[in-house]
Structures are given as structure tokens and as C-alpha cells.
C-alpha positions, 0 to 999 in steps of 0.5 A, spaced: 767 732 585 770 738 583 777 741 581 779 748 582 784 751 577 786 758 577 781 760 583 775 757 578 771 751 580 770 746 575 765 739 576 769 733 574 765 727 571 766 720 573 771 717 568 776 711 568 780 715 563 784 721 564 780 727 562 782 734 558 781 741 561 782 747 557 781 754 558 778 759 553 776 766 553 779 765 561 774 760 563 776 753 564 772 747 563 772 739 563 772 737 555 771 730 557 775 723 557 781 723 553 780 718 548 774 722 546 777 729 545 781 732 539 787 736 541 788 742 536 794 745 540 801 745 538 805 740 542 811 735 541 810 731 534 805 736 532 809 742 532 810 743 525 813 746 520 809 744 513 815 738 512 814 735 518 808 731 515 812 727 511 816 724 516 810 719 518 805 716 514 801 720 510 796 720 504 795 725 499 788 726 497 786 729 490 779 733 489 774 731 484 769 736 485 767 742 481 773 747 483 771 754 485 776 757 481 779 754 475 786 757 476 787 755 483 785 748 481 790 748 476 795 750 480 794 745 486 794 739 481 800 742 478 803 742 485 801 735 486 804 732 479 811 736 482 810 732 489 808 725 485 814 727 480 820 729 486 817 723 491 819 718 485 825 720 483 829 722 489 825 718 494 824 712 490 817 710 491 810 711 489 807 717 492 800 715 496 795 718 492 787 717 493 781 721 490 777 724 495 771 720 494 775 714 496 778 716 503 776 712 508 775 713 516 782 709 517 785 713 513 783 720 516 785 716 523 791 713 522 795 718 517 797 725 515 792 727 510 795 732 505 789 735 501 790 739 494 784 743 491 780 748 494 773 747 498 769 746 492 773 741 488 776 737 495 771 734 499 775 734 505 778 741 505 770 743 505 769 738 511 775 741 515 774 749 513 770 751 518 775 749 523 781 751 519 785 758 521 783 761 514 777 764 511 776 761 504 770 763 499 769 763 492 771 770 492 776 772 498 781 768 502 782 772 508 789 770 512 789 773 519 787 780 517 790 781 510 785 779 504 786 776 498 783 775 491 781 767 491 781 767 484 789 768 483 791 766 490 791 760 494 794 758 501 799 752 502 799 751 510 799 745 515 795 745 522 793 740 527 787 736 524 781 738 526 778 730 524 783 726 528 787 726 534 795 727 533 794 728 526 796 734 521 792 736 515 796 740 510 793 744 504 796 744 498 803 743 499 808 737 498 816 738 501 817 746 501 824 744 498 825 742 490 828 739 485 833 744 484 835 742 492 834 735 491 839 734 486 844 738 489 846 737 497 843 734 502 844 740 506 839 744 502 834 739 504 831 743 510 824 747 510 823 753 506 816 756 509 814 755 516 807 753 517 804 756 512 804 761 505 800 764 501 801 763 494 800 768 488 798 763 482 802 764 476 800 763 468 800 756 465 799 751 471 794 747 467 800 745 462 805 745 467 810 739 467 816 737 471 821 738 465 819 745 466 824 750 469 820 754 473 813 753 477 807 757 476 807 761 483 810 767 487 810 766 495 808 772 497 808 771 504 810 765 509 810 764 517 808 760 523 802 759 527 801 761 534 801 755 539 794 754 538 795 753 531 790 759 530 793 766 528 798 767 523 804 771 525 810 773 521 817 772 523 822 779 524 828 777 522 831 783 525 829 782 532 827 775 532 820 777 534 813 775 531 808 779 529 801 778 526 799 778 519 796 785 517 793 788 510 798 789 506 
């Protein structure tokens, strides 16, 4: 049996299930039964921004391995401590957290994973990295067409999980609003960063505590991903148009 899409004839395998068809570089193909294909594009319920991941069951995962860069690991750990503190104080509950060595197959399938660390410290970041919209080595962080020093910068973003269908994967971020907003008015509790941001690590992250007045980071860029969760774009607030991320 064959199917014609956009003038291309595609062989259709026998199946009792719905089939998934996709186009890549102008060529259509059948990816297989719906139950076996991990969909990765934006769609209702999986469209971002970062804060959307915390409106459904999720699990925070701390890395237990050796980090590529101690400063980045210290910042990631401080980010998790801040999330734990704010969740307990303002959401009135314990933040769900596991070590990366304790995550189960059921966790991956049933929950959005919120991963803290880098590919050296967190085995789940390392596992997902080849399919994430970022190139990350011990020396360089490449995002779009821009490169950053991996010893002083880190990404905080969400995308469709390459590990499970209809789940988010979040890297190094809790809510993008924090205690200043929680302690004020509900109308201030809205997303601040879109789908992604690049963070410059500040000093003192290893000793940061929730009682400190300032968090050791500077968000130097933030924006959204394209419809395929692949290309980061920046919003031009004057024109309303989006443009790709270029080197500064």
C-alpha cells in the first residue's frame, strides 16, 4: 500500500495503529506506529515556556557525578536549593527530588524531568545531550550561532523530551519568577524567560543560601525555540518578529 503526500509516494506498512508521517529536508517518510514514535515538535500541551513544566507531575534530578566545571555545578546546585526553598515556602509542599542514579524508567515516562548540573555531573543530561538543541562540551557552550565559555556560562531551558513522548525536559531551571514576586502579588507570577536563557555564573554560588539578597547569576540572553524545538530565536520587541541567535 502506498500514500502520496506533496507529490511523493510513500510505502505504508501494515499496522492496526495510527501511523506517524514526517518531513525532513523536504522528504516525507513513515516513522512507524504512533505508540513507538517519540514526537518532538511543539504542540498543544508541549509548547513551553519553562514554567509550563511545573503545571503537571515533574521530578527534579540532581547530578551525582563529577562536574565538568565546578562553578557551573555550584550554580546549578544553588538553583535547585532556591527552587526547593521557594516551593516549600510558597507552594506548601516538598519539592520532588531524586539523585540521577535513582531515576526509574517509570519516572522518565510519567513525569517531566527537571535536570540540574552539567553533562559531567548529571547522567540524564549526558544521555539526552546528543538530541538537545545545544552543543555543550567542557570548554564551550554553543547555542544557535553564539559560543560561550562553558566554565562561566550555563544554559537554562526546556524542550520536548527526547526520552519520552509528551514530556518536557528542563535543564537547570525551576520557576522563572522567584521570592520577590511570590511575596508580592499573584499578578506578578508570570514566566520571565520564555523557553531558554543563557546564564553568566556569578561568584559565591557554592555558599549561596535562600536568605541571601541576590542570586549569583546574570541572564545575558533569553528567548524561544522554533516549532521543532531546535533553533533558538530572539524576540524583537519593536517589530514583534523573531530573529536567530547570532554571536555577540
